[in-house]
N, C-alpha and C positions, 0 to 999 in steps of 0.2 A: 151569544153574549155571555161574558163571564158573570157569575153570580157575585153578590156582594161579599160572601165569605171568601171566594177566590181572590177578589181584589184585596181584601184585608190580609189574606195569607201572603199575597205577592208583596204588598207594602211592608209587612212584617219581615219577610225574607230580605227585601232590599235594605231595610233599616238594619237588620242583623249584619248583613254584608258590609254596610258602611261603617257600623260600629267596630267590626273586626278589623277593617282596613285601618282604622284610627289607632288600634292597639299595636304599638310597636315596642321593640326592645332594643337595648344597646349593650354590646359586650366590649369591655375595655381589655384588650389582649395585647400586651407589649412584647410578646415573644416573637421568635423567628418562625419560619414557614412550618416547621414540624409542629410547633406549639399551636399555631393557628389551625392546622388540619385536625389535630386531636381535640380541638374545641368544637368542631363541626357537629359531632353527634349530640353534644349538649344543646347547640343552637337548634338543631332539628327537633329535639325532644321538647324544648321550650315552645317552639312554634306549634307543635301538635297539642301539647297539654294546655297551653295558655290561649290557644286559638288566636295567635298573633297574625296581624296583617303583614308584618315585615320585621326583619331583624337586621340591624346594622352592626358593624364592628369598627372600633377605633383601634388602630395599630399602625405598624410601619408599612407604608403603602408599597414598598419594595416587595413585601410578602402578601399583602392582602388584596392587591389590585386584581389578582387573577380569580378571586372568589365569586364576585357577582356574575350571574348568568351561567356559572358552572356548578354552583353549590347552593345550599339553602340560604346563604347570605345575600341580602338584597342590596345593601349599600355599604360603602366604606367611608371612613373619615381618617385623616392623617392625625396621628398622635402628636405630631409636631405643631399642628394648628391650634391645639388647646393648651392653655397654661396649667396643665395638670400638676406640674411641680409645686404649684402654690398650695395644693391640697395637702401637702406633706407637712406644712407648718403647724405649730401648736394650735390646737382647736380653740383655746381661750384667746388667741391673738388673731384668729382668722376673721376676716370681714369682707363683705362685698358691697362696695359703694354703688349708688344708683348708676345704671347704664353699663356696669361691668360686663364684658363679653361672657364671662363664665356663667352669669345668671341664665343666659339663654342656651348654654352648651348642651343641656339635657332636656330642653323643651320638646314636648311631643312624645316622650318615652314613658311608658307605664312601668317598665322594668329596666334597671341598670345592673348588669352583672360585671363585677370588676375582679381582675386578677392583679390589680395594683393594690398595695396596702394590705393590711391584715384586719381580721375581725376585732372590733373594739379599739382600733388605732385612731390617731388623729386624722389620718387620711379618710377613713370610713366616716367619721363624724362630720368632717368638712364636706365630703361628697353628699351626705344626706342633707346637710344644710343647703348646699348649692342646688341640688336637684329640687328641693322643695321651694326654692325661690320662684321657680317658674311653673312647676307642676309637681304634684305629689307622687313621685316615682318610688317604687319599691326597690331598695338597694340590697343586693346579694353579694357578699364578699367571699371569694373562692380561694382555697389553698392551691398552690401550683402543683404539688405532688403529694401522694399519700404517705402516711407514716410507714416506715420500713416493715413494721410487723403486719401491716394489712395486706401488702402484696397485691393490691387491686390494680387492674389495668386503668390507665389514666382516664379513658372515656367513661368507664363505669364509676370511677371515683368522683368525677365531676357531676355526673347525673345524680348520684346518691347524695352528694353535698347539697345540690339544688333542691332535691326532694325534701331533705331534712330541714333546710333553712326556711322554706316557704310553707312547710306543713302539709305537703301532699300525702295522700294515702300511700303506704309502702307497697300496695299491690301493683304499682306501675313497674313494668319489666325493664330490666337494663337493656341498653342498646345492643343490637346484634352487630358483631364486629366483622361480619362477612358481607357487608353491603358496600356498594360503590358510593363514595362520598363526593367525588368530583367527576362531572360528565364532560369529556372532551367534546368540543364543537367540530363541525366539519371544517371550519377554517383552521382549527388547530392541526387536524390531520393533514390538510393540504400544505400548511406551512412546514410541518415536519417532513413530509415527503420531499418538498423542495430542498430543504437543508440537507437531507440525507442523500438525495440524488447528486447534489453539488459535490459531495465528497466520494461519489462513486459507489454508493450502496446498491446492491442488487436485491430487489425485493422478491425475487423468486426463491431466495434463500431465507432461512430463519435469521431474524435480526436480534442480536443480543447486545443490549446496552449495559455498559459497566461504568459505574461511578465510584471511584476509589477514595472519595473524600468524605469529610464530615466537619461539623463546626468545631470539633475537639479532636486533637491528634490522638488522644488515648482511645478514641472510638474507631480509629482507622486500622483495619486489618493491613498487614504489611503488603506493600505494593507487589512484591514478588508473587504472592498468592493470586492476585488479580491477573498479573501478566501470564502466569502459568495457565490459568483458566482460559484466558483469551487465546493463547497459542493452541490449546487443545480444542477449543470450540472452532477456531479457524481451520484446524486440520480436519475437522468433521464437516467441512463445507458450510459453516455458518458465517454470517456477516457480523463482525465484532466492531462495536462503536464505543470508544472511550469518551465519556462526558466529563469535562473538567471545568470547575468553577475557577474564579480568580485566585483563591487560596491554593488550590491544587496546581494550577498552572505555574505559580511562583515556586511552591514547595518542590514540585516534581520536575522543574525545568532541566536539571542535569540528566534526567532519564527520559526526556521527551522523545528522543530518537528511538529508544527501545519501544516505547508505547506505540508510536506511529508505525513501527515496522510490523506490529501485530495486527492492527486494525485502523479504522478511520478515527480521527480525533476531532472533536468539536469542543471549543472552549469559549468561556466568557459569554454565554448566551443569556438572553433575558429569560425570566421565568415563563413568559408566554411561549418562547421558543422551546424551552425545555419541555413544557407540556406537549408541544407539537411532536418533538422527538419521541417522548415516552408513549404517546398515543399510537405511534407506528411500530413500537417494539413488540417482539414476540416474548422476550424475556428481559428482565432487568435484574442486575446484581449490584448490591451496594452495602455500605455500612449502616449503622444506626445514624441516619442523617435526615435532614429535611427533604432531600430529593427522594430518598427511599420511601418516606411517608407519602410523598406526592405520587410516586409510582403505584404504591399500594392502594391509595385512595382512588386512583384512576381505573383500577381494576386490572392493571397489567400483571402478568405472571411475575411476581416479585420474590427474589431470594435475598433475604436480609441477614447479614452476618453480624452477630452480636458477640461482644467480649466482656468488657467491664460493666456495661449497663444491663439492667434487669429487663429481659424481654417480656416478663409477666406484666410489667408496668408500662413499658415503652414500645412494645412491638407495633409495627404499622397496622393500620386498619384497612381491610379490603377483602374481596372474595377469593383472591388467588395469591395469598401471602404465605411463604414458607420461611420460618425463622430457623437458622442454624447457629449453634452456639459453639464458639471456639474457647474452650476452658483452659487452654494451655497458657503458660506464663509468658509465651512468646507472641501473644496476639499482635502487638504492634511492632514486633522485632523480626528480623530476618530469620526464616526457618520454614520448614515444610509443614503444611497443615493437612491432616487427613480429611478435612472438609472439602478439599479440592475435588476428590473423587465423587463425593456426595453431590456436589454441584453439577459436575459433568453428567452424572447419572440422571439428574433432574432435567438437564437440557436435552438429553438424548432419549428420554423416555418416550 
């Protein structure tokens, strides 16, 4: 029979577990997939330090829907489902009538971290007022990127901001950037294999996925560099797969025949399908893009080609990421890059 002390200890433990489960946090992240992925280390840090029972994210569901079950994010909410635009109005004119849905938007959260608005802005004041209508949540307003002179990686910058704003001891270490952020599921790998088999990929060979796109054209290494790498990899008995989003499919349409002559082409896939493809890749090559951050976060051997953006701040996070910098003035223009040889050397090592 358990002693009375054992019973009290068990009850205390259960009470602590229940209290922790009730402590939840919300992150307002309006960015694209790369921004969401680079926010994950902050979310994990918050979970650990604040002993949270869960953490949700408000964002664009096209990007955030893949996060639950694969990452430290427990739940998602659509940014379009909340009237957050109202929080940008002048604070002295802002009001919430009885029964206003915004009153309950932040109910149940002990912490709200926002990448919308600025510190001291009308948005922040209105958010504090709104959150306190239902529950006294702590509001932390984050800057999207560090000042140029700091040169801090974004993940480190976010965590340091959070530590400073809530008054945590500075002894807390910065997040290690060599950890897997996103864990592919068995269903992801099965889906990826189906899609790749459909286009004739031979899994007895090394599979190299190339994504030549990005959200900004200035971040795109010239297509000829990717085509040259694809040809060389194919000539060395590797399976080359070009992964194209809607923007690349339209932009590169005049050259699609060239691309498809070199390797298999997969286009306009859902983010779930992209995760499936990446989980089956031996190597991934891409620009500074959301898909490159996705590959790095999944632990894929990732080669990220940077040009105009600063890799010290924006490089992908993951255990197997190599960043190569093309400093030439012809980054997005036609020309031969010496990095091609470096990439082939990595693929054949």
